[in-house]
C-alpha positions in Angstrom: 257.5 200.2 152.3 255.8 200.5 149.0 252.4 198.9 148.3 251.9 196.2 145.7 250.3 198.7 143.4 253.2 201.0 143.8 255.7 198.2 143.1 253.9 197.2 139.9 253.9 200.8 138.8 257.7 200.9 139.4 258.3 197.7 137.5 256.0 198.5 134.5 257.3 202.1 134.2 261.0 201.6 134.6 261.7 198.1 133.2 261.0 197.4 129.5 258.4 194.8 129.0 258.2 193.0 125.6 254.5 191.9 126.1 253.5 195.6 126.5 255.9 197.7 124.4 257.4 195.2 121.9 260.9 195.1 120.4 262.4 197.8 122.7 262.3 195.3 125.5 264.0 192.4 123.7 267.6 191.7 124.7 269.8 189.4 122.6 272.0 187.9 125.2 271.9 186.3 128.6 274.4 188.6 130.3 271.8 190.5 132.4 270.0 187.5 133.8 273.4 185.7 134.4 274.7 188.7 136.3 271.5 189.1 138.2 271.3 185.5 139.3 275.0 185.5 140.2 274.3 188.4 142.6 271.4 186.4 144.0 273.6 183.4 144.6 272.0 181.4 141.8 268.6 180.5 143.1 267.8 178.5 139.8 270.2 175.8 140.9 268.4 175.0 144.2 265.8 172.6 142.7 265.3 170.4 139.7 263.7 172.1 136.7 261.6 171.0 133.7 262.1 173.6 131.0 259.5 174.1 128.2 259.7 176.0 124.9 257.7 176.1 121.7 255.6 178.4 119.6 252.2 177.4 120.8 251.0 175.1 123.7 253.8 175.9 126.2 251.4 177.1 128.8 249.1 174.1 128.5 252.0 171.6 128.6 253.6 173.5 131.6 250.3 173.3 133.6 249.6 169.7 132.7 253.0 168.6 133.8 252.7 170.7 137.0 249.3 169.1 137.8 250.8 165.7 137.4 253.7 166.5 139.7 251.4 168.0 142.2 249.3 164.9 142.2 252.4 162.9 143.1 252.7 165.1 146.2 255.6 167.2 144.9 255.7 170.9 145.8 255.7 172.3 142.3 256.6 175.8 141.2 255.3 177.1 137.9 256.7 180.1 135.9 254.7 181.2 132.8 254.1 184.4 130.8 252.4 186.6 130.1 249.7 187.1 132.7 246.0 187.8 132.1 244.9 190.0 135.0 247.5 189.9 137.8 251.3 189.8 137.5 251.3 187.2 140.2 249.7 184.6 137.8 253.2 184.2 136.3 254.7 182.7 139.5 252.7 180.0 141.3 253.4 177.1 143.7 250.8 174.3 143.7 248.4 176.6 141.9 248.7 179.5 144.4 250.1 182.8 143.1 253.1 184.4 144.7 252.1 186.7 147.5 251.9 190.4 147.0 254.2 190.8 150.0 256.9 188.6 148.3 256.8 190.7 145.1 257.0 194.0 147.1 259.8 192.7 149.4 261.9 191.3 146.5 261.7 194.4 144.5 262.5 196.7 147.4 265.4 194.5 148.6 267.0 194.4 145.1 266.0 197.9 143.8 269.6 199.2 143.8 270.7 196.0 141.9 268.0 196.6 139.3 269.0 200.2 138.9 272.6 199.1 138.4 272.0 196.2 136.0 268.9 197.6 134.3 267.3 194.2 133.7 264.3 193.9 131.5 260.9 193.3 133.0 261.1 189.6 132.0 264.5 189.2 133.4 263.4 190.7 136.8 260.3 188.4 136.7 262.4 185.4 136.0 264.8 186.2 138.9 261.9 186.8 141.2 260.4 183.3 140.3 263.8 181.5 140.8 264.3 183.3 144.2 260.7 182.6 145.3 260.9 178.9 144.5 264.2 178.6 146.4 262.8 180.3 149.4 259.7 178.1 149.4 261.9 175.0 148.9 260.0 173.5 146.0 260.6 170.0 145.0 260.5 170.8 141.3 259.9 173.9 139.1 258.3 173.8 135.7 259.7 176.8 133.8 258.2 178.1 130.5 260.3 180.2 128.1 259.0 183.7 127.3 260.0 183.8 123.6 262.5 181.7 121.7 264.8 179.6 123.7 268.5 180.0 123.1 268.5 183.6 124.3 265.5 183.4 126.6 266.2 184.6 130.2 265.0 181.2 131.5 267.7 179.4 129.6 270.3 179.7 132.4 268.6 176.7 134.1 270.1 173.3 133.9 267.0 171.1 133.7 266.4 167.4 134.3 264.2 167.4 131.1 263.7 169.8 128.2 260.4 169.9 126.3 259.6 171.7 123.0 256.0 171.7 122.0 255.9 172.7 118.3 257.4 175.3 115.9 255.4 177.7 113.7 255.8 181.3 112.5 255.7 183.9 115.3 258.1 186.7 116.4 259.9 186.3 113.1 261.6 189.7 113.6 263.5 188.1 116.5 263.7 184.4 115.8 264.0 184.1 112.0 262.0 184.0 108.8 262.0 180.2 108.3 260.9 177.2 110.3 264.5 175.9 110.5 265.7 179.2 111.7 263.0 179.5 114.3 263.7 175.8 115.3 267.3 176.6 115.9 266.4 179.3 118.4 263.8 177.1 120.2 266.3 174.1 120.2 268.7 176.3 122.1 267.2 175.0 125.3 268.6 171.5 124.6 271.5 171.0 127.0 274.5 168.6 126.9 273.4 165.2 128.1 269.9 166.4 129.1 267.0 164.4 127.5 264.5 166.4 125.3 260.9 165.6 124.3 259.6 167.1 121.1 255.8 167.4 120.8 255.4 167.6 117.0 257.3 166.1 114.1 257.7 168.3 111.0 259.9 167.6 107.9 261.5 171.1 108.2 262.1 171.0 111.9 262.9 167.5 112.8 266.4 167.5 111.2 267.3 170.6 113.2 266.2 169.0 116.4 268.0 165.8 115.8 271.2 167.6 114.8 271.1 169.8 117.9 270.4 166.8 120.2 273.3 164.9 118.5 275.7 167.8 119.0 274.7 167.9 122.7 274.7 164.2 123.1 271.1 164.6 124.5 268.6 161.8 124.3 265.7 162.9 122.0 262.1 161.5 121.9 259.4 162.7 119.6 256.1 162.2 121.4 254.5 160.3 118.5 257.4 157.8 118.4 256.1 156.1 121.5 252.6 157.4 122.1 249.4 157.8 120.1 246.4 159.7 121.5 243.0 159.8 119.8 240.1 161.9 121.1 237.1 159.8 122.0 234.5 162.5 123.1 234.0 165.9 124.6 232.1 166.3 127.8 230.1 169.4 127.9 232.8 171.6 126.5 235.0 170.8 129.5 236.9 167.6 129.5 238.2 165.5 126.6 238.5 161.8 126.8 241.5 160.3 125.0 242.4 156.7 123.9 246.1 156.1 124.6 248.2 153.6 122.8 251.8 152.8 123.4 253.9 151.7 120.4 256.7 149.4 121.4 259.2 148.2 118.8 258.6 144.5 117.8 256.0 144.1 120.6 253.0 145.7 119.0 250.7 148.0 121.0 249.8 148.0 124.7 246.3 149.2 125.5 245.8 151.8 128.3 242.6 152.9 129.9 241.0 156.1 128.5 242.7 159.4 129.6 240.7 162.5 130.8 242.0 165.9 130.4 240.2 169.0 131.8 240.7 171.0 128.6 238.6 171.9 125.7 239.7 172.3 122.1 240.7 169.8 119.4 244.2 171.4 119.3 244.8 170.3 122.8 245.3 166.7 121.6 248.8 167.6 120.6 249.5 169.4 123.9 248.1 166.5 125.9 250.2 164.1 123.9 253.3 166.1 124.4 252.7 166.4 128.2 251.9 162.7 128.5 255.1 161.8 126.7 257.1 164.1 128.9 255.4 163.0 132.2 255.9 159.3 131.3 259.6 160.0 130.6 259.9 161.5 134.0 258.1 158.6 135.6 259.6 155.7 133.6 263.1 157.0 134.2 262.5 157.5 137.9 263.5 161.2 137.8 260.7 161.9 140.2 258.4 159.6 142.3 255.8 160.0 139.7 253.4 157.2 138.6 250.9 156.9 135.8 248.0 157.3 138.3 249.4 160.7 139.3 249.7 161.8 135.6 246.1 160.7 135.0 244.8 162.5 138.2 246.8 165.7 137.3 245.5 165.9 133.7 241.9 165.4 134.9 242.3 168.2 137.5 244.6 170.6 135.6 242.4 173.6 135.7 241.6 173.4 139.4 245.0 172.3 140.5 247.0 174.9 138.6 244.6 177.8 138.1 244.9 177.3 134.3 242.9 179.7 132.2 242.4 181.5 128.9 242.5 178.7 126.4 239.0 177.9 125.0 237.6 179.0 128.4 233.9 178.8 128.6 232.5 182.0 130.2 229.5 182.0 132.4 225.9 182.9 131.3 224.1 182.9 128.0 224.5 182.8 125.1 227.4 180.4 124.7 230.7 182.4 125.0 234.3 181.5 125.0 237.7 183.3 125.4 240.6 181.9 123.4 244.1 183.1 123.3 244.9 182.5 119.6 247.3 185.1 118.4 249.3 183.7 115.5 248.8 181.7 112.3 249.0 178.3 113.9 246.6 179.4 116.7 244.0 180.8 114.2 244.3 177.7 112.1 243.4 175.6 115.2 240.6 178.1 116.1 239.0 177.8 112.7 238.9 174.0 112.9 237.4 174.2 116.4 234.6 176.5 115.4 233.3 173.9 113.1 232.9 171.5 116.1 230.8 173.9 118.2 227.1 174.0 117.2 225.9 177.6 116.7 223.8 179.7 114.4 225.8 182.8 114.1 229.3 183.8 115.3 230.0 187.0 117.0 233.8 187.5 117.0 235.4 190.1 119.3 238.9 190.7 118.0 241.9 192.7 118.9 245.6 192.2 118.3 249.0 193.8 119.0 250.6 196.2 116.6 253.5 193.9 115.5 251.3 191.1 114.4 251.5 189.9 110.8 247.8 189.9 109.7 248.3 188.7 106.2 248.3 184.9 107.0 245.6 185.3 109.7 242.7 186.8 107.7 242.4 183.9 105.3 241.8 181.7 108.4 238.9 183.8 109.8 235.3 182.8 109.1 233.7 184.9 106.4 230.1 184.8 107.8 230.9 186.1 111.3 229.8 189.4 112.8 233.0 191.2 113.8 233.7 193.6 116.7 237.1 195.2 116.4 238.9 196.6 119.5 242.2 197.6 120.9 243.6 195.7 123.8 244.4 198.1 126.7 248.2 197.9 126.4 250.6 200.4 124.6 251.4 197.7 122.1 247.7 197.3 121.1 246.8 197.9 117.5 244.1 200.7 117.1 240.7 199.2 116.3 240.3 201.4 113.3 243.6 200.1 111.9 242.6 196.6 112.4 239.2 197.2 110.9 240.8 198.8 107.8 243.1 195.9 107.4 240.1 193.6 107.7 238.1 195.5 105.1 241.1 195.2 102.7 240.9 191.4 103.2 237.1 191.4 102.5 235.8 191.5 106.0 233.5 194.0 107.7 232.7 194.9 111.3 232.2 197.6 113.8 234.9 199.4 115.8 234.6 199.8 119.5 236.4 202.0 121.9 237.4 199.2 124.2 237.4 195.5 124.6 234.7 195.7 127.3 232.5 197.8 125.0 233.0 195.3 122.1 232.3 192.3 124.4 229.0 193.9 125.7 227.9 194.7 122.1 228.5 191.1 121.0 226.6 189.6 124.0 223.7 192.0 123.4 223.5 191.3 119.7 223.8 187.5 120.0 220.8 185.3 119.8 220.2 182.4 122.2 221.7 179.9 119.7 224.6 182.0 118.7 228.3 181.8 119.8 230.4 184.7 121.1 234.2 184.5 121.0 237.0 186.8 122.2 240.3 186.2 120.6 243.4 187.7 118.8 245.6 188.4 121.9 246.0 187.3 125.5 245.4 190.9 126.3 241.9 190.7 124.8 241.2 187.5 126.7 242.4 189.1 129.9 239.8 191.9 129.6 236.8 189.5 129.2 237.7 186.9 131.8 235.5 187.3 135.0 
């Protein structure tokens, strides 16, 4: 019997993994995952699924919905990607990671099948999650796409609800070079007759969503058509209090008590609104025994209930320090806005990216007066620190190169004054290396 470490070594070495090596791992059809799940007797059909896609915010919305369902007493599986420190973070039930023993046993039991079909790392992970949830007899699974939607391995599920958070530019080499093109790929999770909640309305994407929903005779709801959320205050960089208003045609507005969400970051307002609209759809249509009190409880406890991490996560100690997983244009736009809301004297920004990232739209969004610490995340796909620094210099920025994320983080903390702010960002892999 292999150990967990040996199993991971086998998986990472033999199965291509997009998050580590890039385009070589991307497969443009669902044939492998279909064949794999067919041989496993279709575990994805054993429980109801909520399926979530989008450019940014997928993970947040996934965990918010899972927390609400857990608060209702439902045994809830969660599949997300990528992971920060441990592969098992991708597959959780009620906030607890899949066991090492399950990962080892599943891989050993189906190793001949893997060798025959040669599935990608993500396809194997998806099949493992589906199988684990069936074995554990979950009441519901909240499944996040890896990339795209139409050709994503998770898109073999037949959900009770689809959710698409937003659309912005990312992974253009796979999904298209325009917002409508990317939207068509993400909208590929819309299934015939299955309702879909869209988190963000945009003039370039809305027609595509409506057309796809119409073709599939799928009920479609844009979150802001029914709900308006306004932030009221932040509580010590931890929770945000929202005012919730319901807009009902011809009946005016119905007031609701304020809503707490255990999340920090102004950009989370959109994600909370999307998750609220989706959860209320599930509750109001009696798809699950879910009530508003459960949604409120879940949102207030989302970090503890689901082990959610890595998004504007406040790190222990002094000076004030955060880790934020911004990695594309939309994410850095949100990051820039958030930085204006956090009192600090000087910003120390630890930054690393992957080597297929388009940096041109990102540099104009970075603060000019920050102290930069460039580094390479410890994955094969990481961009060399010197290359990042040279690109930054060409854009008018300066900073020091460091041999590792850990070295850059130590230097930033040592150089920061008591009223300064330290931030690690640019990639989930950078965040993974600074999380405690």
